[in-house]
C-alpha positions as CSV (number, residue, x, y, z in Angstrom):
1,M,105.2,76.6,89.3
2,L,106.1,74.1,90.8
3,R,110.4,76.0,91.2
4,F,108.7,78.9,91.9
5,I,106.8,77.7,95.6
6,V,110.3,75.3,96.3
7,I,112.7,78.5,96.1
8,F,109.9,81.4,97.6
9,L,109.7,78.0,100.0
10,A,113.7,77.7,101.4
11,S,114.3,82.0,100.8
12,L,111.1,81.9,103.5
13,L,113.1,79.0,105.7
14,V,116.5,80.4,105.3
15,L,114.9,84.0,105.9
16,F,113.2,83.2,109.1
17,T,115.8,81.0,110.3
18,L,117.9,84.1,110.0
19,D,115.8,87.0,111.8
20,V,115.7,85.3,114.7
21,L,119.5,84.3,115.3
22,T,120.4,85.6,118.6
23,V,123.5,87.6,117.0
24,V,121.1,89.2,114.3
25,E,118.6,89.9,116.6
26,V,121.4,92.3,118.7
27,H,123.3,93.4,115.6
28,V,120.6,93.8,112.9
29,I,117.2,93.7,114.5
30,N,118.1,95.8,117.3
31,P,119.6,98.9,116.5
32,F,116.4,98.8,113.1
33,N,113.8,98.8,115.8
34,A,116.2,102.1,117.8
35,L,116.3,103.8,114.1
36,L,112.4,103.3,113.3
37,A,111.8,104.6,117.0
38,T,113.8,107.5,116.4
39,I,112.3,108.7,112.4
40,S,109.4,107.9,114.1
41,A,109.6,110.4,117.0
42,S,111.3,113.0,114.6
43,I,108.0,112.9,112.6
44,I,105.7,113.2,115.5
45,D,107.4,116.4,116.6
46,L,108.0,117.9,113.1
47,F,104.3,117.4,113.6
48,G,103.6,119.0,117.5
49,G,104.3,116.0,119.0
50,D,106.1,116.1,122.2
51,A,107.4,111.9,121.1
52,V,110.6,110.9,121.8
53,A,112.6,107.9,121.6
54,H,115.4,106.2,124.0
55,G,116.2,103.2,122.6
56,K,113.3,101.2,120.7
57,V,110.3,102.8,123.0
58,I,109.1,106.6,121.8
59,Y,106.8,107.7,125.1
60,S,105.4,111.1,124.9
61,V,107.1,113.4,127.4
62,A,103.4,115.0,128.7
63,T,101.8,111.7,129.5
64,G,104.3,109.3,129.9
65,L,103.2,106.2,128.0
66,A,105.0,105.1,125.7
67,V,105.2,102.2,122.7
68,S,108.3,99.9,121.9
69,I,109.6,98.9,118.8
70,E,109.6,94.8,119.3
71,R,110.3,92.3,116.5
72,V,107.1,91.3,114.9
73,C,106.2,95.3,114.8
74,N,109.1,96.8,112.5
75,G,107.9,95.4,108.7
76,I,110.6,92.7,108.4
77,E,108.4,89.9,108.3
78,A,107.1,91.2,105.5
79,V,109.2,92.1,103.5
80,I,111.7,88.9,103.9
81,I,108.1,87.1,103.2
82,L,108.6,90.1,99.3
83,V,111.6,89.3,99.0
84,S,111.6,85.1,98.9
85,A,108.5,85.8,96.1
86,M,111.3,87.9,93.8
87,L,113.7,85.8,94.5
88,A,111.3,82.3,92.9
89,F,110.3,84.6,90.5
90,P,112.1,84.4,86.6
91,A,113.8,87.5,86.8
92,R,116.4,89.5,85.7
93,W,118.3,89.8,89.1
94,S,118.7,93.4,88.7
95,H,114.9,93.5,87.8
96,K,114.6,91.6,91.5
97,L,117.1,93.9,92.9
98,I,114.9,97.4,92.3
99,G,111.7,95.2,93.2
100,V,113.4,94.0,97.0
101,V,115.0,98.1,97.4
102,L,111.7,99.2,95.9
103,G,109.5,96.9,98.1
104,T,111.0,97.5,101.3
105,L,110.7,101.4,101.3
106,A,107.0,101.5,100.3
107,I,106.5,98.2,103.8
108,Q,109.0,100.9,105.9
109,A,107.3,104.0,104.7
110,L,104.1,102.0,105.7
111,N,105.4,100.6,108.5
112,L,106.1,104.9,110.3
113,V,102.9,105.3,110.1
114,R,101.9,102.7,111.7
115,I,104.0,103.6,113.7
116,I,102.7,106.9,114.4
117,S,99.5,106.0,113.8
118,L,99.8,103.3,117.3
119,Y,101.3,105.7,119.4
120,Y,98.6,108.1,119.0
121,L,95.6,105.3,119.5
122,H,98.0,104.8,122.5
123,Q,97.5,108.0,124.0
124,W,94.0,108.0,122.6
125,N,92.6,104.7,124.0
126,S,94.8,101.6,125.1
127,V,91.6,99.1,123.8
128,W,91.5,100.7,120.5
129,F,95.3,100.8,119.9
130,E,95.8,97.0,120.8
131,W,92.5,96.5,118.1
132,F,94.3,97.7,115.9
133,H,97.9,96.6,116.3
134,S,96.9,93.1,116.9
135,Y,94.6,92.9,114.2
136,I,94.3,95.9,111.7
137,W,97.6,96.8,110.8
138,Q,99.8,93.3,110.6
139,A,97.1,93.2,108.0
140,L,98.3,95.9,105.9
141,I,101.4,95.4,106.0
142,V,100.9,91.7,104.7
143,L,99.0,93.7,101.8
144,D,101.4,96.3,101.3
145,A,104.2,93.0,100.4
146,L,101.8,91.3,98.4
147,V,100.9,94.5,96.4
148,M,104.2,95.5,96.5
149,F,104.6,91.8,94.5
150,L,101.8,92.1,92.6
151,L,102.8,95.6,91.1
152,W,106.4,94.7,90.9
153,L,105.3,91.7,88.8
154,R,102.9,94.6,86.7
155,Y,106.4,96.6,85.1
156,L,108.7,93.4,84.4
157,P,109.1,93.6,81.1
158,R,107.7,91.1,78.7
159,P,110.2,88.5,77.5
160,P,110.5,88.5,73.7
161,A,107.7,87.5,71.8
162,Q,108.9,83.5,70.1
163,E,109.0,84.3,66.5
164,S,106.6,81.5,64.6
165,A,106.5,80.8,60.8
166,P,103.8,82.7,59.2
167,P,100.6,80.8,58.9
168,P,100.4,78.9,55.3
169,P,98.3,80.8,52.8
170,S,94.8,80.2,52.5
171,D,93.2,80.1,49.4
172,D,91.8,83.6,49.8
173,D,94.7,84.8,50.8
174,A,95.6,83.5,47.0
175,P,97.2,87.1,44.4
176,L,93.9,87.1,41.9
177,E,95.5,86.9,38.8
178,A,94.1,89.2,36.2
179,A,91.9,88.3,32.9
180,A,93.8,88.9,29.3
């Protein structure tokens, strides 16, 4: 357990440090946020909306109201938590890789639902937008990371049971002797 905690905390420290570096923000985070905005606007348009993405901003052509996908709105923090937990858990690297890929996809799929719902909430009512943005969705995204970790643990192959010597026979196990 101590090994898990040490590796988990060290991974969090390294990954969150990388996350806040300017070079990572410029070359990874900002392009990723723009990609999320483009995908979200495309999904909104697919279902009859009027969203347009410009960089990391999604705005409504009809109302002019916009939402911006900022650093903490992209699900990366939840992915970092999930990756750190999977790296810390003693499992085969192939299983860790599968877990990280599927977990990241699940978190980002839910994050797209989050972004689109916040876009519509902002169009409808800014108070509800703020409440859902600050409280409900933040908790759900982190909960998604926890659920993905628990599902990953559930489906990890179990190590083979160690074979032990059979227990010594008891008097009840002794063969019955036939009377002649």
